[in-house]
C-alpha positions, 0 to 999 in steps of 0.5 A, spaced: 274 733 702 279 733 705 281 731 714 286 734 718 287 732 724 284 737 729 291 740 734 288 745 739 280 749 740 280 755 743 273 759 743 275 766 742 271 771 748 271 778 749 278 778 744 281 773 748 282 766 747 279 760 752 283 754 751 279 748 751 282 742 753 282 737 747 282 730 747 282 728 740 279 731 734 278 733 727 277 738 721 273 737 715 274 742 709 267 741 705 270 744 699 264 745 695 262 750 699 267 753 703 264 750 710 269 746 715 266 740 720 270 741 726 269 735 731 272 736 738 272 730 743 273 734 749 272 732 757 266 732 760 265 738 765 265 742 758 258 740 757 255 746 760 258 750 756 257 747 748 250 746 751 249 753 752 251 754 745 248 749 741 241 751 745 243 758 742 245 757 735 250 763 736 255 764 731 261 764 735 269 765 733 273 759 734 281 758 733 284 752 731 290 749 730 290 744 725 296 737 723 301 740 728 302 745 733 307 749 730 302 751 725 299 758 725 292 759 728 286 759 724 280 762 725 273 760 724 265 762 725 262 757 728 256 754 730 256 748 735 251 743 732 250 737 736 254 734 742 254 727 743 255 725 751 259 719 753 261 716 760 267 721 761 267 726 755 263 729 749 264 730 742 261 737 740 261 738 732 261 745 729 259 748 723 264 752 720 266 758 716 274 759 716 274 767 717 279 771 712 282 778 712 280 783 708 287 784 704 288 790 707 289 787 714 296 788 715 297 795 711 291 797 716 295 794 722 301 796 721 300 803 719 295 803 726 302 801 730 306 806 727 301 811 729 301 809 736 309 811 735 312 804 735 318 803 732 324 798 731 324 791 735 317 794 738 313 794 732 315 788 730 313 784 736 306 788 736 306 787 729 307 779 730 303 779 736 297 783 734 296 779 727 296 772 730 290 775 735 286 778 731 279 777 733 275 781 728 268 779 726 268 778 718 266 783 713 259 778 711 257 772 715 254 767 712 249 762 715 
């Protein structure tokens, strides 16, 4: 297993990021079964949000930044497994699987942008933006 510092956390809702204020956190790559554990220490005012998610056992997309703020975001499909309530904060434990885009993602994205008539600097700008913001569902979801 490998452990990393969790720098940021956002829930992805309707293809938009909902940042969650993060006090502290860590992420563990379990390596053996491609599962990750994400623990986020967040303000208690997020309790209702996470209680609704833990009760539903819903698979949700989350986006994290690991180790340092300049790293690219990593997208996971996760379930809220446990919430620990403390005086002013909560600890939220996610069971997660790293979302890996299919190999043709960038070719498909570029083709789509060219099809929209984009070229030059505008094409480059949109390609960078959309390749970072991709929140499509995985082709197969493992539970």
